C-alpha positions in Angstrom: -0.3 15.2 8.7 -3.0 16.5 11.0 -5.6 15.0 8.6 -3.8 11.6 8.6 -3.7 11.5 12.4 -7.4 12.6 12.5 -8.2 9.7 10.2 -6.2 7.3 12.4 -8.3 8.3 15.4 -11.5 7.9 13.3 -10.5 4.4 12.3 -10.4 3.2 16.0 -13.5 5.2 17.0 -15.5 3.5 14.2 -13.8 0.1 14.9 -12.9 -0.2 11.2 -9.4 -1.4 11.9 -6.1 -0.4 13.4 -5.1 3.2 14.4 -3.8 4.3 11.0 -4.7 7.1 8.6 -3.2 8.5 5.4 -3.8 11.2 2.8 -2.4 11.7 -0.7 -1.6 15.3 -1.6 -1.0 16.9 -5.0 0.1 20.5 -5.3 -0.9 21.2 -1.7 -4.4 19.7 -2.0 -5.6 16.5 -0.5 -6.8 14.2 -3.4 -7.1 11.0 -1.5 -8.0 9.9 2.1 -7.7 6.6 3.8 -8.1 5.1 7.2 -7.4 1.5 8.1 -10.5 -0.6 7.1 -9.1 -4.1 7.5 -11.9 -5.2 9.9 -14.8 -3.3 8.4 -14.0 -4.5 4.9 -12.7 -8.0 5.9 -9.8 -7.1 3.6 -6.2 -7.5 4.9 -5.0 -5.1 2.2 -7.2 -2.3 3.3 -4.4 -0.4 5.1 -4.8 3.3 5.3 -2.1 4.0 2.7 -3.7 1.6 0.2 -7.2 3.1 0.8 -5.8 6.6 0.3 -3.9 5.6 -2.9 -7.1 4.0 -4.3 -9.1 7.1 -3.4 -6.5 9.4 -5.0 -6.3 7.3 -8.2 -10.1 7.4 -8.4 -10.1 11.2 -7.9 -7.6 11.7 -10.6 -8.8 9.0 -13.0 -5.3 7.5 -13.3 -3.2 4.7 -11.9 -0.1 6.9 -11.6 0.3 9.4 -8.8 3.4 11.2 -10.1 4.3 14.4 -8.2 2.1 13.4 -5.3 3.1 13.0 -1.7 1.7 10.7 1.0 1.2 11.7 4.6 0.7 8.7 6.9 0.2 8.4 10.6 2.8 5.5 10.7 5.8 4.3 8.7 4.4 2.2 5.8 4.5 -1.6 6.1 6.2 -3.6 3.2 2.9 -4.0 1.3 2.1 -0.3 1.5 5.7 0.6 0.6 5.4 -1.5 -2.5 2.1 0.2 -3.4 3.7 3.6 -2.9 6.4 2.7 -5.4 3.9 1.2 -7.9 1.8 4.4 -7.6 4.9 6.5 -8.3 4.4 8.7 -5.2 7.4 11.0 -4.9 7.7 11.5 -1.2 6.3 10.1 2.1 5.9 11.8 5.4 5.2 9.7 8.4 4.5 10.2 12.1 4.9 6.9 14.1 7.8 4.6 13.1 7.8 0.8 12.9 9.1 0.6 16.5 6.1 2.6 17.7 3.8 0.3 15.7 5.5 -2.8 17.2 4.9 -1.5 20.7 1.2 -1.2 19.9 1.1 -4.8 18.6 1.7 -4.2 14.9 5.0 -5.8 14.0 5.8 -6.3 10.4 9.5 -7.2 10.9 8.7 -10.9 9.9 7.7 -9.7 6.5 11.0 -8.0 5.8 12.7 -11.3 7.0 10.5 -13.4 4.7 11.2 -11.3 1.6 14.9 -11.9 2.0 14.7 -15.6 2.2 15.0 -18.0 -0.8 11.6 -19.2 -1.9 12.2 -22.7 -0.5 12.7 -21.3 3.0 9.7 -19.1 3.3 6.8 -19.9 5.6 4.3 -19.8 2.8 5.0 -22.6 0.3 5.8 -21.2 -3.2 5.1 -23.8 -6.0 5.7 -22.9 -9.6 3.2 -24.3 -12.1 2.5 -24.0 -15.9 5.4 -21.6 -16.5 5.5 -22.2 -20.2 1.8 -21.4 -20.7 2.1 -18.3 -18.6 5.3 -17.2 -20.4 3.3 -17.4 -23.7 0.9 -14.7 -22.3 3.9 -12.4 -21.4 5.2 -12.9 -25.0 1.8 -11.9 -26.4 1.9 -8.8 -24.2 5.3 -7.9 -25.4 4.2 -8.1 -29.0 1.3 -5.6 -28.5 1.9 -2.3 -30.1 -1.1 -0.5 -28.5 -0.6 -1.5 -24.9 -0.7 0.9 -22.0 2.6 0.5 -20.1 2.8 1.1 -16.4 
């Protein structure tokens, strides 16, 4: 956790983004580091947890981080939480919670609210197009015998 907090401080000192840092650990060894880089990369997905997950996956040469833990300076937002699940990280340790982040101007409560709404009531318009054509691609995928499942 000390390293995650150190990275969060580095993020603001370098003006790379918000005050967030994270590390991925496997068997007691840090295999991925990340600090918020939203501003420096012009990438709204460059949260510390996402950056650390990408770094860990590159270090291990895999998309699955089974038996890994994530230490983060703040409770993960919905996007980062989803990435943690997709990466198969087994445990998350966090320092600040979402209320602490909200007090600093980082409020993700609206995202949780939006996720629960029916598509037609969300602030971002969701329009379905070409579903038959897209479904055909899924059917092709299902028929593959040599696919890498994830």
